[in-house]
N, C-alpha and C positions, 0 to 999 in steps of 0.2 A: 232177805237177800245179804246175809251179815259178809259174805266174800263176792257179792255181785259188783257189776261195774257201777251201779247207782251210789255205791257206798265208797267208792274209791276217790282218794284225792286227785284232783285235776292239777296237771302242770302246763302251764303256759310257757312256751319258750321261744325265741326268736333267733333267727340265724343271720349273721352278719359277716362282712369282710371285703376284700378287694374283688375287683372283677376278675372271673374265672378262677376264683380260690375253689369252687366245686361246692357251693352251698345247695344249689338245686340237685345236684349229684349225690350228696350226702342224705337230704331228705329221702330222695327217690330210693336210696339204699337202704334207709330206715324202713320205709314203707314194705319194700320188696323182701327183705331178708325176715321182717317180723310177720310176713304174709298178711299184711294189711291194704292189700289192693285185690280187686275183683279180676277174675280172667279175662273179661272184655278190656279192661283197662290195660292190661299187660299186652293183650294182643293188638291193641291200638298204638301203644308205644313202640312194640315191635315193628309194625307196620311203618310208623313214621320214622324210625330209626332207618330203615332200609331204604325209604325214599330219601333220606339225607344221605346216605351213602357211609353210614357209620358200620364199622366191622362188628360191634357189640351192640347191645341193647342200651340206648341211652336214657339212664333213668332220670336224667334231669327233665326230660319232657313230661314225668308225671306231674311237675309242679309248674312249667312253664305254659301258662293257659293262653296269653295272648299272642297274637299271629306275629307279632314283632319280635316277641321274646323267641318264639320257635324258630323263625328266619335268623335272628342275630346270634342266637344261644346265649341271651343274656338275661336276666331278670330285670324287669322295669316296675310292675305293678307288686303289690304285696299279695302274695299268695298264702291263704290259710288252708291248713290240712289238719284233719282230725284222725287219731289213731289210739287203739288202746291195746294193753297187754292185761294178761291176769293180774298184774300187779297195780298197774295205774293208767289212767287215760290221759292223752296230751293233745293240746292244740299248738301247731307248728306256725309261726308267722316266717314266711320265707321273702327276705326284703332285698332290695337291690343293693348293688356295690358301687354303682357310678354316683360321682359328687353330685350330678344335676339330680338326683332321686333321692337325696338326702332327707326330704320330707316325708317319702314313702318309709324310709327305715324309723324314723320317730313314729310314725303311726303304727308300725308293726310293734315296735318295742314298748309302746305307752301301755300296753296291757300284760307285758310279759312278767314272769317271776325270775325268769333266768334267761341270759344270752349266751349263745353259741358262737364265737368268733373263730373263723377260719382262716389259717395263715398257710400259704403255699411254702411247702418246706425248702422249695428252691429259692424263693425270694426273701423269706424272713418278714420280719416286722416292716409293714409298709404305712404310707400315710393315711390310707383308709382305715388300718388296724386302730390306730390312735383315733382317728376321727370316730369310729363305731365305737370303741371301748368309751370314749368320751360322752357320746350321746346316751350310751346304757347307763352311765352313772348319773347323768343329768336326769334321767326319767326314773332313777331310784330303784334301778335294777342292782339287787345286792349280791348276787352271785355271777360269776362269768366262768365258762369253759372255753377254754383255748383248745382248738383241735388243729393239731399241725398236719395239715392234708398233704397228699401226694409223696408219701414217705416212699413209696415204690420208685419214685422217680430220683431219689438219693440213696437207693440202696438200702433203706431202712436204716439210715445211720444214726446212732445215738448220739453222736457227737453233735450233728446238726439240730437234732431235737434239743439236747441241752443247751446249745447256743442260743436258740430261739427263745427258750424259757427264760435265759438270763436277759437277753434283750428286752423282752417283755415286762420283765419284773422291773428293769431299770426304767422303761418308758413311762410304766403306770405308776411310779413314785408319786408323781403329781396328781394322781386320779384317786377318787374316794373308792375304791373298789374292797370291801371287806373280805371276799373269799374268791380266789382264783385256783381253777384246776387245769391240768395239761393233760392232753391225750393225744398220743400219735396215731393216725388213722392213714387208709387209703380208701377213700369213698367209692372210687371207681372198683376196686378188687374186693372190697368188704373187709379190710383188715381193721379189726378192732371199732366196728361200727355196731354190729349187733354180735357177731360171734368174734372171740378172742383169736388174734392173729398168730399164726404159725411162723410167721415172718420177721416178728418184733418179739422175740422171748425176752428181751431185755427189759421190757416194760412189764411190771408186776400189778400195775392198776387195773380197774374195770375196764371193760369195752364201754362206749358211749351209752348204748341203751341201758345196759345194767347199772351204769352211774345214775341216768336219768330216772330210772325206776326207783332207785333208793335214795336220791338226794333229799335233805330235809329242805322243806320250804318254810317260809314264814307262816306262823300260826294263824289261820284264818279267822279266828275268833278273838284274837287279841284286841287290845283298845276299848274304848268307851264305845256305847251304842250311837250309831248314826244313820239316820234315813231321811233322804230328801222325797218329800211328797208329790207324787206323780199325778195323783187323781184323787177325787173324793167320791167315795162310793155311796149312792143313795138310791138302792133298788126301789122301782115302782111295784110295791107288792104288799097285799095286806099281811102276808107272812112276816115281812121285814119292814113293817111300817117305820119304825123308829130307828132303823141301822144307819149308822154314819160311820163308815170305814174310810181309814186313810191309806191308800195303796202306795206302795213304792218298793224299792229294792234296797236291802240292808247294806249300806256301804261299809259298815265296821262294827264289830262287835257281837254281844247277844242281848235280845230283849225277851223277858218273861212276863207273864200275866202277873200283875200286882206291883211291877216296876214304876218307880217314880220318873216322870220324864219332863223336859222342858221342851216348850215350843219355840222356836226363833223363826221369825224376827220378834214376836210378841213378847217374849220372856215369861209368859204364862206357863203354870205347871198342871200336872193331871196325873192320873194313874192309868196304866195299861188295863183295860178290862177286858179285852179279847184279841186273840191273833188267829188269824183265817189264812189258809191257802186254798182257794176256792171254796168248797163246802166244807173243808176239813178243818177242824178247830185244833189248835196246836197249844202246847203249853208254854212254848218258846219258840224262837227262830234266831239265825244267826247270819253272819256275813254271807251274802251271796244270794240269799233266799228272798223271793218276791212274795210279800205278804199284803193282807189288809189289817190295820191295827185300830181297834176301837178304844175309845178313851171313856173313864168316868164321868167326865165333864163336858158340857157343850161349849165348844171354843169355835171362834171362827179361824178355821184353817183352810188354806186353799194351796193350790200347785205352787211349788217353789218354797213353802216354807220347810222347815227342818224339824224333825222328833230326835231329840238327843238326850242322853244319860242326864239326869238332874243331879249334878255334882259340881264340884268346883272344877273340872276339867272339862269345859264347854268350848265349843269354837268362839272365835272372834267375829265382829260383825263391824263392817266399814265400807267407805266408798273409795278409799285411795289403797293402792297395792303396789308393790315391788314384784317384778316376775321375771322368769326366763322365758323367752318366746322364740319360736321357731317359725319363720315366714314362709308360707305354701305358695303363694300367689305371684305370677309374672309381675303384676302390677305392684309397684313399691309401697311399703307401709307408710304412710304419711302422719306426722305429728298433728294433733288437734283435728283430724279427720274422724268423724262418727263412725263407729262400728257397732254391730250387734254383738253383744257379750253373751255367750251362752254358758251357765254355770251350773252343772247338774240339772235340776228341772226347771230353773229359771231363765229368763231371757231379757236383757236390760240394755240400755244404750250405754257405750261407753267410748272413751277417746284416750289415745297415748300423750303423755304430757312431757316425757323426757326420754331419749336413748342414753342410759348411763354408760354403756360400752358394749360394742360387738365383740364377738370372742371368735377368734382364729382357731377353728376346731383342731387344726394340724398340730398347733404349737401351745394352746391355751392363751396365748397372749390377748390381753384386753385392748381394745382399740377403741379410743375415746373420739368423740368430736362428730359422731354420725348424725346426720339430720333424717335419714330415711333407711329403710331395710329392704334389701332385695331377696328375689327369690332363694330360698335355702339357707338364709341368714339365720344366725342364732346369736340373740343379744339379752341384754339386762334392760329392762325398761320400766317405766312408771307408769299406771293406769288409774283412771279416775271414771268410776261409773255414775249414771244418773240417780241410782239408788242404792241402798245398802244390800251387801251381800254377805252371807255367812260363810266364813272361810277358816283354813288351816293351812300349814304350809304343805306343799306337795310330798316331801319326805314324811309326814306324819300320816296324811290321807289323800291318795290319788283322786278321789272324787270331790272331797271339798277343796283341795288344792290346784285342781286343773280348771282352765278356762278355754273356750274356742272361740274364734272370732270369724266373724261372717259380714261379708260386703252388703249393706242395705241395699243395694240396687240390683246387684246380680244375684244375691242370696247364695253366693259361693262361699266355701270355707277358705279363709285367707290366712289363718294363722293358728297356733295353739300355745298355751302358755301355763307355765307352772309357778304357782306361788312360792316365795322364798321366805 
């Protein structure tokens, strides 16, 4: 299937913006105009639209799954949607715009390659525009597409569009955004979403879907080999009596039979003897693939260990870290309280030793002197763990650089951190 869906590159993107900027409507329009929804889904949306008294089909209902979302006409939870075109397949994370759901936006953006930030053409750059742009850059998203929505409500004015571009560029001077693109759209009417707008003739760029189909994303196989061991495979079978495979998902790079690798934490080295995907033996595997790897030597390896390329560029090992954290829980984060730290396939106890500063997301101002973090706070902190972890900065590798924190009594996820 040289041209089939299985061989297409996957683009994960998130949508963000202020409340009522039209995020859910935009996604609904993408799905509807690209013919990526089933007839029964459309019928359900049409029925729901009529019951709400809408004159037209409310495409936002395609993504608003919670009852409270449908009643209030807002997004609360993170809604994931999949669709594909002949050129590419996509996973969309529709994230909420309200300040109190900042943690949900962090969750949705954490796996994204690209962020679409909507701006209402009538209102221009808002506080939430800055907030979501900052979070996108914090989470290592290297490309932002600013969609200026509701252009129909400003008579498709090029002057309005150009002013918003200027304001956004001025605002984002202080943010680390490598690439930004701007597209004028009307999600409700479909202008420049899937089809080129006849009302915005002054815009010569691509409609949004065409842009998404062709935008270049980070090379999925760049960087040195990294794989956290999830499970040691030892089949109880005479046919595979001596089989010892190490199962995991490749976080970065490519591995081939015959490659020299290093095992962390032990520091021992070996050679890749075989690579398996189920019963299929492979000559090599790359980032994103889940495989079993066998080695030429018998080494004590267990869940939580890392297989990495045996070269000078190996991850660090340590117990103390500086990280940016978003606090998810209504109960405050407390210094010196023990939390469960989840890192890739490893789980260990840890505690926060210092809050270096909180960040006012709207102004990027650093606020020092905090003794605890409240729900949705973002801060730079120091962490100490009970044992050593294999780590890199989040910007270098999202798997080795990310941590999740769990309350040891309720087992609720209370926060997420990115190692700096």
